[in-house]
C-alpha positions, 0 to 999 in steps of 0.5 A, spaced: 806 049 687 812 054 687 811 061 687 812 064 680 817 069 678 816 076 676 814 076 669 815 082 664 811 082 658 813 086 652 808 087 646 807 091 641 800 095 639 800 092 632 802 085 635 797 080 632 798 076 639 796 082 643 790 079 646 793 073 648 799 077 651 793 081 655 790 074 657 796 071 659 798 077 664 791 076 667 792 069 668 799 069 671 797 075 675 791 070 678 796 065 679 800 070 683 806 072 679 808 079 679 806 081 672 809 087 668 806 088 662 809 094 657 805 096 651 809 099 645 804 103 641 805 102 634 810 096 634 810 090 631 811 082 633 818 081 636 819 089 636 826 088 640 829 085 633 829 091 630 834 094 635 839 097 629 833 101 626 828 103 631 829 107 638 823 103 641 827 097 640 833 099 643 829 102 649 825 095 650 831 091 650 834 096 656 827 096 659 828 088 659 835 088 662 833 093 667 827 088 669 832 082 669 837 086 674 831 087 679 830 094 677 823 093 674 820 090 680 
């Protein structure tokens, strides 16, 4: 099996899938993937969609862009 790429998980503290995101991170790490998990306190599902109104959404997108550019490893 080829190695897994680095994975960024951004999850809000109020996310209904928060526990699933944490479990996914654990299992991906066990499978050898480099994992970065960011917990955004007080944020909801798909927090990045509110970029026009929430500074945290813009910051999350900036973090994701930096991760994809290789700055997040």
